[in-house]
C-alpha distance (Angstrom), angle and dihedral (degrees) to the residues before:
residue distance angle dihedral
M1 . . .
T2 3.82 . .
K3 3.78 118.1 .
L4 3.81 120.3 -120.5
L5 3.81 125.8 -146.8
V6 3.83 115.6 -165.7
L7 3.80 114.6 -166.2
D8 3.80 119.3 -166.4
V9 3.81 101.0 -158.9
V10 3.78 100.1 -173.6
G11 3.80 115.4 -135.5
L12 3.80 95.5 10.1
T13 3.81 112.5 154.0
P14 3.81 135.0 170.4
R15 3.81 88.9 -103.5
L16 3.80 92.8 56.5
L17 3.79 92.5 42.3
E18 3.80 88.2 68.8
H19 3.83 87.2 72.3
M20 3.82 95.7 46.5
P21 3.83 110.0 77.2
R22 3.82 96.2 169.9
L23 3.81 92.3 54.3
R24 3.81 90.9 44.4
R25 3.80 88.1 60.6
V26 3.80 88.0 66.2
A27 3.79 90.0 59.6
D28 3.80 92.8 40.4
R29 3.80 89.1 60.9
G30 3.80 92.8 44.4
Y31 3.78 126.7 -2.3
Q32 3.80 147.1 -63.9
A33 3.81 122.2 -132.3
T34 3.76 137.4 -177.3
L35 3.80 108.6 -110.6
E36 3.80 115.0 -144.3
T37 3.79 105.4 -147.8
V38 3.82 131.1 -158.8
L39 3.78 133.6 -106.8
P40 2.95 115.6 -77.4
A41 3.78 93.3 38.8
V42 3.80 93.6 -152.2
T43 3.79 133.2 123.5
C44 3.79 103.5 -98.2
S45 3.80 96.5 43.2
A46 3.80 95.6 44.7
Q47 3.80 95.9 45.2
S48 3.81 91.3 48.7
T49 3.81 89.7 52.8
F50 3.81 91.9 48.7
L51 3.80 91.1 52.7
T52 3.82 99.5 42.1
G53 3.80 104.8 28.2
L54 3.82 87.4 -129.2
L55 3.79 134.5 117.3
P56 3.83 121.0 -120.9
T57 3.82 87.5 -97.3
D58 3.81 87.1 70.1
H59 3.82 106.9 26.1
G60 3.81 93.2 42.9
I61 3.80 99.8 -136.6
V62 3.79 96.9 127.5
G63 3.80 94.4 168.3
N64 3.77 142.5 -31.3
G65 3.79 85.7 -64.1
W66 3.77 143.1 -8.5
L67 3.80 144.2 179.7
F68 3.79 108.9 -66.4
R69 3.78 93.0 -144.2
D70 3.79 96.4 -161.7
L71 3.82 90.1 54.8
G72 3.79 100.2 35.6
D73 3.81 87.9 -133.0
V74 3.78 131.7 122.5
L75 3.79 107.0 -135.0
L76 3.79 126.8 -177.6
W77 3.79 131.4 -173.8
R78 3.79 97.7 19.8
Q79 3.81 112.1 173.5
H80 3.80 109.9 -155.4
N81 3.80 114.1 115.0
G82 3.79 89.5 -147.4
L83 3.80 89.0 78.2
V84 3.81 89.7 70.0
E85 3.79 110.3 83.3
G86 3.79 120.1 -150.6
E87 3.79 136.5 44.3
K88 3.79 114.2 -55.6
L89 3.81 125.6 -129.8
W90 3.80 95.1 -106.3
E91 3.82 93.0 46.4
T92 3.78 90.3 56.3
A93 3.81 92.1 44.3
Q94 3.79 93.6 49.8
A95 3.80 91.1 57.0
T96 3.81 85.6 68.4
R97 3.81 98.4 27.1
P98 3.82 106.9 33.3
D99 3.80 90.8 176.3
L100 3.85 93.5 57.0
T101 3.81 110.3 129.0
V102 3.80 118.7 -152.7
A103 3.81 135.6 -165.2
N104 3.81 123.4 -166.5
I105 3.79 110.4 -163.4
C106 3.80 109.9 -173.2
W107 3.80 100.5 -36.6
W108 3.78 106.1 141.4
Y109 3.83 127.1 -95.3
A110 3.79 87.6 32.0
M111 3.80 100.8 141.7
G112 3.78 111.4 99.6
A113 3.80 93.8 6.9
T114 3.78 114.6 149.6
V115 3.81 94.9 -115.5
D116 3.79 130.2 118.6
T117 3.79 97.1 -118.7
T118 3.79 131.1 22.2
V119 3.80 132.4 -176.1
T120 3.79 119.3 178.7
P121 3.84 135.2 156.8
R122 3.81 110.9 -97.2
P123 3.83 119.2 160.3
A124 3.77 122.2 -141.4
Y125 3.80 107.1 -115.0
Y126 3.79 111.9 -156.7
A127 3.79 123.9 -151.9
D128 3.81 90.6 -114.8
G129 3.82 91.4 59.4
R130 3.79 98.8 -98.4
K131 3.80 119.0 139.8
E132 3.79 118.9 -154.1
P133 3.81 131.5 -176.7
D134 3.79 116.1 -93.0
C135 3.77 143.0 131.6
W136 3.82 136.6 -136.4
T137 3.76 118.1 -127.7
W138 3.74 140.5 -179.4
P139 2.93 119.2 -119.5
P140 3.83 93.1 33.7
S141 3.81 90.8 -135.5
V142 3.82 89.5 68.0
H143 3.80 88.4 67.9
D144 3.80 92.2 61.5
R145 3.80 92.6 45.2
L146 3.79 92.7 52.5
V147 3.79 95.7 44.0
A148 3.80 91.7 48.3
E149 3.80 91.2 52.0
L150 3.81 103.2 32.2
G151 3.80 106.2 17.7
P152 3.82 124.2 -120.7
F153 3.79 117.2 -29.7
P154 3.85 104.2 -86.5
L155 3.80 96.9 -123.8
F156 3.79 96.3 169.7
T157 3.80 91.6 57.4
F158 3.82 91.0 47.7
W159 3.82 92.2 67.0
G160 3.79 139.2 -4.8
P161 3.80 134.1 46.4
G162 3.80 89.7 -40.4
A163 3.82 95.4 52.9
S164 3.80 108.7 139.6
I165 3.80 147.0 142.5
A166 3.83 89.7 -74.7
S167 3.81 93.7 84.1
S168 3.80 92.4 49.3
E169 3.81 90.1 48.2
W170 3.81 89.9 53.6
I171 3.81 91.6 49.8
I172 3.80 90.9 47.4
G173 3.81 89.4 49.9
A174 3.80 90.4 51.3
T175 3.80 89.9 49.0
R176 3.80 91.3 52.3
M177 3.80 89.7 52.8
L178 3.81 96.2 47.4
M179 3.81 104.9 33.9
P180 3.84 96.1 78.2
E181 3.83 89.4 58.7
H182 3.81 96.6 52.9
D183 3.79 139.6 59.7
L184 3.81 95.1 -147.0
T185 3.81 120.3 32.9
L186 3.80 122.9 -176.2
S187 3.81 115.6 -165.6
Y188 3.81 130.5 -179.7
V189 3.83 119.6 -148.8
P190 3.84 110.6 -171.8
H191 3.80 105.6 174.4
L192 3.82 100.1 105.8
D193 3.80 88.8 59.2
Y194 3.79 93.7 70.5
D195 3.79 111.7 56.2
L196 3.80 92.5 29.1
Q197 3.80 88.6 61.5
R198 3.79 93.4 39.5
F199 3.81 97.3 47.3
G200 3.80 106.4 10.2
P201 3.81 127.6 -113.4
S202 3.80 96.9 -84.6
G203 3.79 101.0 69.4
P204 3.80 136.1 76.9
E205 3.81 91.2 -96.8
A206 3.82 90.2 69.3
I207 3.80 92.5 52.2
R208 3.78 91.1 47.1
A209 3.82 91.1 51.0
A210 3.81 91.3 49.1
R211 3.79 91.4 52.4
E212 3.81 90.9 47.9
V213 3.79 91.6 53.7
D214 3.79 92.0 46.5
R215 3.81 91.7 52.8
A216 3.80 92.4 45.7
L217 3.81 92.5 50.8
A218 3.80 95.6 47.8
P219 3.84 96.9 86.7
L220 3.82 91.8 47.4
L221 3.79 91.9 49.5
D222 3.81 89.5 48.5
D223 3.82 88.4 52.5
A224 3.80 89.6 51.8
D225 3.82 89.6 52.2
R226 3.81 91.5 51.5
L227 3.81 90.8 49.5
G228 3.81 91.8 47.4
A229 3.81 89.4 -121.4
R230 3.76 122.8 162.3
V231 3.80 112.8 -125.9
V232 3.79 130.4 -147.0
V233 3.80 118.6 -175.1
L234 3.79 117.9 -169.9
S235 3.77 140.9 160.2
E236 3.78 133.9 -146.9
Y237 3.79 98.9 -141.4
G238 3.77 144.9 -19.8
I239 3.80 121.8 -112.6
T240 3.81 117.1 -128.7
D241 3.79 134.1 -169.5
V242 3.80 118.0 -83.9
S243 3.79 132.5 -178.0
R244 3.82 105.8 172.8
A245 3.80 131.1 68.5
V246 3.81 115.8 -157.1
D247 3.81 116.9 -151.0
V248 3.80 99.2 -155.7
N249 3.79 95.3 167.6
R250 3.79 92.0 53.2
V251 3.81 88.9 54.6
L252 3.80 89.6 52.0
R253 3.79 92.3 46.7
R254 3.78 94.2 50.7
A255 3.81 87.5 51.8
G256 3.81 90.0 55.1
L257 3.80 93.2 -111.3
L258 3.81 100.3 110.3
H259 3.79 123.3 61.9
V260 3.79 131.4 -162.6
H261 3.76 133.9 -168.8
H262 3.80 125.0 -147.1
N263 3.76 132.2 -130.4
E264 3.78 137.2 150.6
T265 3.81 91.4 -74.0
G266 3.82 95.0 57.0
E267 3.80 134.4 -102.2
I268 3.80 116.3 -15.2
L269 3.81 124.9 -161.2
D270 3.81 108.7 -109.9
T271 3.79 104.1 -143.5
W272 3.81 92.2 171.5
T273 3.82 97.7 63.8
S274 3.82 105.3 20.9
P275 3.81 112.8 113.6
A276 3.83 87.7 -148.3
F277 3.79 139.6 1.3
A278 3.79 136.9 160.3
V279 3.79 131.9 -125.3
A280 3.79 102.1 -148.4
D281 3.80 117.1 -148.2
H282 3.81 112.0 174.2
Q283 3.85 106.1 -74.3
V284 3.81 95.0 -8.5
A285 3.81 128.3 67.8
H286 3.79 129.5 -172.2
V287 3.80 110.6 -143.9
Y288 3.79 114.1 -155.7
V289 3.80 113.6 -155.3
R290 3.80 115.3 -169.4
D291 3.80 98.8 -159.6
E292 3.80 117.9 47.6
D293 3.80 90.0 -146.2
D294 3.82 89.8 63.7
I295 3.81 94.6 57.3
P296 3.84 96.1 90.8
R297 3.80 91.6 48.9
V298 3.80 93.1 48.7
R299 3.80 91.6 44.7
D300 3.80 92.9 52.5
L301 3.80 92.6 44.6
L302 3.81 94.3 52.4
A303 3.80 96.0 40.1
D304 3.81 88.4 67.0
V305 3.81 95.6 51.4
P306 3.82 112.5 111.4
G307 3.77 109.1 -113.4
V308 3.80 95.7 29.8
G309 3.79 107.0 115.2
Q310 3.81 101.9 176.8
V311 3.78 138.0 10.4
L312 3.79 109.5 -156.8
D313 3.79 116.0 -154.8
A314 3.81 125.4 -175.2
E315 3.80 92.6 -66.3
G316 3.79 92.9 44.3
K317 3.80 91.3 50.9
R318 3.78 90.6 51.9
E319 3.80 91.2 51.0
Q320 3.81 91.5 50.5
G321 3.81 97.3 44.5
L322 3.82 94.0 -109.9
D323 3.79 100.1 111.7
H324 3.82 98.9 125.1
P325 3.83 130.5 125.8
R326 3.81 89.9 -114.9
S327 3.81 90.9 61.9
G328 3.77 121.5 93.1
E329 3.77 119.3 -102.3
L330 3.81 83.7 -108.5
V331 3.80 129.0 26.2
L332 3.80 121.3 -155.0
V333 3.79 124.4 -151.8
A334 3.80 116.9 -163.8
E335 3.77 127.9 -129.0
P336 3.83 112.4 -99.9
D337 3.81 93.2 -97.8
S338 3.80 95.4 45.3
W339 3.80 143.3 74.2
F340 3.81 135.7 -175.1
T341 3.80 126.7 -107.9
Y342 3.80 122.5 -155.7
Y343 3.84 92.0 -137.9
Y344 3.80 114.4 135.3
W345 3.83 103.9 162.4
L346 3.79 118.8 94.6
D347 3.81 98.0 -152.7
D348 3.81 122.2 43.6
A349 3.80 88.4 -141.1
N350 3.82 86.6 69.6
A351 3.79 97.1 45.8
P352 3.81 113.2 127.1
D353 3.78 115.3 -103.3
F354 3.80 91.9 -113.5
A355 3.82 90.8 61.8
R356 3.80 89.7 78.8
L357 3.80 93.8 47.2
V358 3.78 136.2 75.4
E359 3.80 91.9 -106.1
I360 3.79 112.3 149.1
H361 3.80 95.2 170.2
K362 3.81 101.1 49.8
K363 3.78 99.6 44.5
P364 3.84 112.7 89.9
G365 3.79 91.6 -137.4
Y366 3.77 142.1 17.2
D367 3.82 116.6 -66.0
P368 3.83 114.1 -164.7
V369 3.81 89.9 175.4
E370 3.81 85.0 80.5
L371 3.81 84.7 84.1
F372 3.82 89.3 73.1
M373 3.77 140.3 64.6
D374 3.79 110.1 -135.8
P375 3.84 105.2 -84.5
Q376 3.81 90.6 -161.8
D377 3.81 92.8 59.7
R378 3.80 108.5 82.0
W379 3.80 90.8 -168.8
V380 3.79 97.2 46.3
K381 3.81 96.8 111.8
L382 3.79 91.5 45.9
R383 3.81 90.7 50.5
A384 3.81 90.5 47.6
G385 3.80 90.0 52.3
A386 3.80 91.5 49.7
A387 3.81 90.5 49.7
L388 3.80 90.7 50.1
A389 3.81 90.4 50.7
R390 3.81 90.4 52.3
K391 3.79 89.5 49.8
K392 3.82 92.2 52.3
L393 3.79 89.4 50.5
G394 3.80 90.0 54.0
M395 3.81 93.4 -111.2
R396 3.79 128.0 134.4
Y397 3.79 113.6 -91.7
M398 3.82 142.8 172.4
M399 3.81 119.0 -141.8
D400 3.82 90.0 -160.7
V401 3.80 98.6 162.8
V402 3.84 103.5 121.5
P403 3.83 115.1 111.1
L404 3.80 122.6 -123.6
D405 3.80 90.8 -147.0
P406 3.83 111.1 87.9
A407 3.80 93.4 -161.8
P408 3.84 97.4 103.9
L409 3.81 93.3 66.1
R410 3.81 113.3 101.9
G411 3.83 105.8 170.1
S412 3.80 136.9 47.1
H413 3.82 143.9 157.2
G414 3.77 141.6 -164.8
R415 3.80 101.3 105.8
L416 3.75 120.1 94.7
P417 3.82 107.3 -95.6
A418 3.79 119.3 -99.5
D419 3.82 92.9 -155.1
P420 3.83 123.1 38.4
L421 3.81 88.8 -140.5
D422 3.82 87.5 66.0
G423 3.80 95.0 43.3
P424 3.79 133.6 80.4
V425 3.77 123.5 -68.8
L426 3.80 137.5 -155.4
L427 3.80 124.7 -146.0
C428 3.79 123.4 -170.8
S429 3.80 126.9 -173.5
D430 3.82 93.0 -155.2
P431 3.84 111.3 88.4
A432 3.82 94.5 -170.6
A433 3.81 97.4 100.1
P434 3.81 108.6 16.5
R435 3.79 119.6 -164.1
T436 3.79 132.0 -168.3
Q437 3.79 94.9 -164.1
V438 3.81 132.9 26.4
R439 3.78 126.3 -176.0
A440 3.79 117.4 -140.1
V441 3.82 90.3 -117.4
E442 3.82 88.9 56.6
V443 3.81 96.1 55.6
R444 3.81 93.1 84.1
D445 3.81 93.3 57.0
L446 3.80 92.1 43.4
L447 3.82 89.1 55.6
L448 3.80 91.9 44.2
D449 3.80 89.9 56.4
L450 3.79 90.8 50.9
V451 3.82 93.6 52.5
G452 3.80 94.2 41.0
G453 3.77 91.2 -114.6
R454 3.79 102.2 132.3
A455 3.79 118.2 104.7
G456 3.78 115.1 -120.2
């Protein structure tokens, strides 16, 4: 049976594909289709739809994070596959092809997935507070193979001010090692995400990033050709230009609806007592309202905020496939030029200490400004170097280099695209059943057909 390689090239759009001749060859042999994504058009929601054929209403992944109501905590970037409800692609395929072997290389919610081989970023957290690059694999022996061949997973180029092509090159290298041993290989290539958010998709940086990804993927695509593997390339969303940050939580706080508590680290969002607060996730925000009677007031308040394009209530969530208990009572969708910050403090002097760090697990919302070092701090690189020296000496350190001003950000995503040229795309090397348009919920069945995993 023919092997299948599925590449999730984050941020790939028809416009960028013009600068990627090696990827275009995949479509030249088969076809190129517009890919209709889901709301929110973010990694965790889109990938879960691709793998289950379900909308967030049914698979439960309503964003990259949400309020875990039974804990009272906002948690982003969880990794356990058990959070995704519904039967996964490989589970369906193995009912027809019990011998199907599957590798998941850095697609999200990988830990605990019922696949043969898993590779996912997972730092080593030391008891003294240090965080070092590492990855989690199944089987455990894969970890040693990859590190021996490729070195440790380059965590600090996977996200943060140092994010670069190096992390994608490592993932591509791991895919080249593992693909020959599996029938279905899923691989996640994040590089386009970085400079398109930093600089926007309209500048030379976006073209340069597209060319870098194309060059990096060429050896893997050549391997697929030698193995006779079919190839599907897809993307979760397209990144578009933005110029306005919307501080939803500050609006709620000024209205007396959001509470904080104070400690030595600064002001901390109080999810347990706040009548309302928002979990910001790029251009979508889930607003959790404790008392049902307050929903109309909160809805009317936020509908008037510049940069808020839509306020989805219960009916709106149903229409958009977001009607799940994990969703907020209200869901905000930004205007095309806008995105949502998680900021809830009113004075930067009271910002929590983690606000200036790359700290994806403590922040109660997504913070794309982690891609930058503070441009207003003339000593920021010197301070970062001093912090790194302390780390290498085994001393406590704070890499507090992230700005509190969101102005540098130039690209975002999460809304449904207004123009297909700025939205996600699907390429398939198999010309047997060409498509011009594929809905996200149809991707699972398309892949099942390619691996011979559909009953009947």
